[in-house]
C-alpha positions in Angstrom: 20.9 45.1 -15.9 21.1 41.5 -15.0 20.7 39.2 -18.0 20.8 35.7 -17.4 23.8 34.3 -19.1 22.2 31.2 -20.5 19.9 33.2 -22.1 22.9 35.2 -23.9 24.6 31.9 -25.0 21.7 30.3 -26.2 20.6 33.3 -28.3 23.9 33.8 -29.8 23.9 29.9 -30.7 20.5 30.4 -32.3 21.3 33.6 -34.2 24.6 32.1 -35.6 23.0 29.2 -36.9 20.0 31.0 -38.5 22.5 33.6 -39.8 24.7 31.0 -41.5 21.5 29.1 -43.0 20.0 32.4 -44.4 23.3 33.6 -45.6 23.5 30.3 -47.6 20.3 30.4 -49.0 20.7 33.7 -50.5 19.3 36.2 -48.1 22.4 38.0 -47.5 21.2 41.0 -45.5 19.2 38.7 -43.0 22.0 36.4 -42.5 24.7 39.0 -42.0 22.1 40.8 -39.6 21.9 37.4 -37.7 25.5 36.9 -37.5 26.0 40.4 -36.3 23.3 39.9 -33.4 25.0 36.7 -32.7 28.5 38.2 -32.2 26.9 40.9 -30.0 25.1 38.6 -27.8 28.1 36.4 -27.6 30.4 39.3 -26.5 27.8 40.6 -24.0 27.6 36.8 -22.6 31.6 36.4 -22.5 31.9 40.0 -20.7 29.2 39.2 -18.2 30.8 36.1 -17.0 34.2 37.6 -17.0 33.5 40.5 -14.9 31.6 38.2 -12.3 35.0 36.4 -11.8 36.7 39.4 -10.8 34.2 40.9 -8.0 35.8 41.3 -4.8 34.2 39.3 -1.9 34.7 39.9 1.8 36.7 37.2 3.6 34.5 35.0 5.7 34.7 35.4 9.6 35.6 32.2 11.7 33.4 31.6 14.5 34.3 30.0 17.6 32.5 26.8 16.7 35.1 26.5 13.5 38.0 25.8 15.8 38.9 22.9 17.8 40.9 23.0 21.4 44.2 23.5 19.8 43.5 26.7 18.0 43.6 25.1 14.4 40.5 25.3 12.1 38.6 22.3 11.6 38.9 20.7 8.1 35.4 20.7 6.3 35.1 18.6 3.2 32.9 21.3 1.4 
């Protein structure tokens, strides 16, 4: 399941603000539920970004065009 991390981050901020507002207005059950949803979506956001960093990627294969006459790789800016 591939969820957009931006959607998870924005929903966690939205639910946390709504949870705090509802909690301080006196709607304790709705406030605590909103904060629980915010914490859960924040954890999903954090974990989805964390595991993408540790995925292995195969090394790039150098082509003959990337080498100069001396056999050294050509430096490219990006």
